[in-house]
C-alpha positions as CSV (number, residue, x, y, z in Angstrom):
1,M,-6.0,-7.1,-37.1
2,A,-8.0,-4.8,-35.8
3,R,-7.5,-2.1,-33.6
4,I,-9.1,-2.4,-30.0
5,S,-11.2,0.9,-28.5
6,K,-10.1,2.1,-25.6
7,A,-13.0,1.1,-23.8
8,R,-13.0,-2.4,-24.9
9,K,-9.2,-2.5,-24.4
10,D,-10.1,-1.8,-20.8
11,E,-12.9,-4.3,-20.6
12,L,-11.1,-6.5,-21.5
13,A,-8.1,-6.1,-19.5
14,A,-10.3,-6.3,-16.4
15,Q,-11.1,-9.6,-17.0
16,I,-8.0,-10.7,-17.9
17,V,-6.7,-9.7,-14.8
18,E,-9.7,-11.5,-13.1
19,L,-8.6,-14.5,-14.6
20,V,-5.4,-14.5,-14.3
21,A,-5.8,-14.2,-10.3
22,R,-7.8,-17.7,-10.8
23,G,-5.0,-18.9,-12.3
24,W,-5.6,-19.1,-15.9
25,N,-2.7,-18.7,-18.3
26,F,-2.1,-15.9,-21.5
27,A,-2.6,-18.8,-23.4
28,K,-6.1,-19.4,-22.1
29,I,-6.8,-16.4,-21.5
30,G,-6.5,-15.5,-25.0
31,K,-8.5,-18.3,-26.5
32,H,-10.9,-17.6,-23.6
33,L,-11.4,-13.9,-24.8
34,H,-10.1,-15.0,-28.6
35,I,-7.8,-11.7,-28.8
36,D,-3.7,-13.1,-29.0
37,R,-1.9,-14.6,-25.7
38,R,0.8,-11.7,-26.0
39,T,-2.0,-9.1,-26.1
40,A,-3.5,-10.4,-23.2
41,S,0.4,-10.6,-21.4
42,K,0.3,-6.7,-23.1
43,F,-3.2,-6.0,-21.6
44,Y,-2.3,-7.3,-18.4
45,K,1.0,-5.8,-17.8
46,D,-0.2,-2.2,-18.6
47,E,-3.4,-2.6,-16.1
48,L,-1.4,-3.6,-13.4
49,A,0.8,-0.5,-13.9
50,D,-2.1,1.4,-13.8
51,R,-3.5,0.5,-11.0
52,A,-0.1,1.1,-9.8
53,E,-0.2,4.7,-10.5
54,H,-3.5,4.7,-9.2
55,R,-2.0,3.2,-5.8
56,D,0.4,6.2,-6.0
57,H,-1.5,8.8,-6.6
58,E,-3.7,7.9,-4.1
59,R,-1.7,7.2,-1.5
60,E,0.0,10.7,-1.7
61,K,-3.1,12.3,-1.1
62,S,-4.0,10.6,1.9
63,I,-0.3,11.1,3.2
64,A,-0.8,14.9,2.5
65,Q,-4.2,15.3,4.3
66,Y,-2.4,13.5,7.7
67,E,0.3,15.9,7.1
68,A,-2.5,19.1,7.4
69,V,-4.1,17.3,10.1
70,I,-0.6,17.4,12.0
71,K,0.1,20.6,11.5
72,E,-3.1,22.2,12.5
73,A,-3.0,20.0,15.4
74,W,1.1,21.4,16.3
75,A,-0.4,24.9,15.1
76,R,-3.4,24.8,18.0
77,L,-1.3,23.3,20.1
78,E,1.1,26.4,20.2
79,G,-2.1,28.4,21.6
80,L,-3.1,26.7,24.1
81,N,-2.5,26.3,28.1
82,S,-0.5,23.2,29.2
83,N,-3.8,22.6,31.2
84,S,-6.0,22.1,28.4
85,L,-8.0,19.4,28.3
86,N,-7.7,19.2,24.5
87,V,-3.7,18.9,24.6
88,S,-4.2,15.4,25.0
89,G,-6.7,15.0,22.2
90,L,-4.8,17.1,19.7
91,L,-1.5,15.0,20.6
92,N,-3.2,11.8,20.3
93,A,-4.4,13.2,17.0
94,I,-0.8,13.8,15.8
95,R,0.3,10.5,16.8
96,Q,-2.2,9.0,15.1
97,A,-1.9,11.1,11.7
98,Q,1.7,10.0,12.4
99,Q,0.8,6.2,12.1
100,A,-1.9,6.7,9.4
101,I,1.3,8.0,7.3
102,D,3.5,5.3,8.8
103,D,1.0,2.5,7.5
104,L,1.2,4.2,4.1
105,T,4.8,4.4,3.7
106,G,6.0,1.4,4.7
107,V,7.4,2.8,7.7
108,K,7.7,0.9,11.2
109,A,9.8,0.8,13.9
110,P,12.0,-2.2,14.7
111,T,10.5,-4.3,17.3
112,K,12.3,-4.1,20.4
113,V,13.9,-8.1,21.2
114,Q,15.6,-9.1,24.3
115,H,18.9,-11.2,23.6
116,T,20.8,-13.3,25.8
117,P,24.7,-13.4,25.5
118,G,25.3,-16.8,24.1
119,E,21.9,-17.5,23.3
120,E,21.7,-17.9,19.3
121,V,18.7,-16.1,17.7
122,E,17.5,-15.8,14.1
123,V,15.8,-12.5,13.2
124,Y,14.0,-12.2,10.3
125,W,11.4,-9.1,8.4
126,D,8.7,-10.3,6.9
127,D,5.5,-8.0,5.3
128,E,4.1,-8.2,9.8
129,G,7.3,-7.1,11.2
130,L,10.1,-8.4,12.7
131,L,10.1,-12.1,13.8
132,T,12.3,-14.1,16.1
133,S,13.2,-17.6,16.3
134,D,15.0,-19.8,18.7
135,D,17.1,-22.3,17.4
């Protein structure tokens, strides 16, 4: 079997991800791209791992930038008079930066739910947050 260059592998991997997204199986992809189905599967898994690693690195860089914003805002707050008009702006910047960090890390505070004793309520989590459903 001929060796595939890094550039060709990257090109094939991008095509494979696109075809999988369209619902193609690896056997069909292999025939279409003239490679073995196992090679298509391996390239697909490798590409997803590379993308996940890149996303993790970018996420960490973003978090570090937001943490720097928070640190700088607190430093400026310490030097201000409490009557300064800048206080609310700096506090808002801190809140927004922390919200961005929470969004990047997937941390969200639970939603408060009122429950009447004796009432049956089903509570479950999904990607959008806490949802409730009365029985």
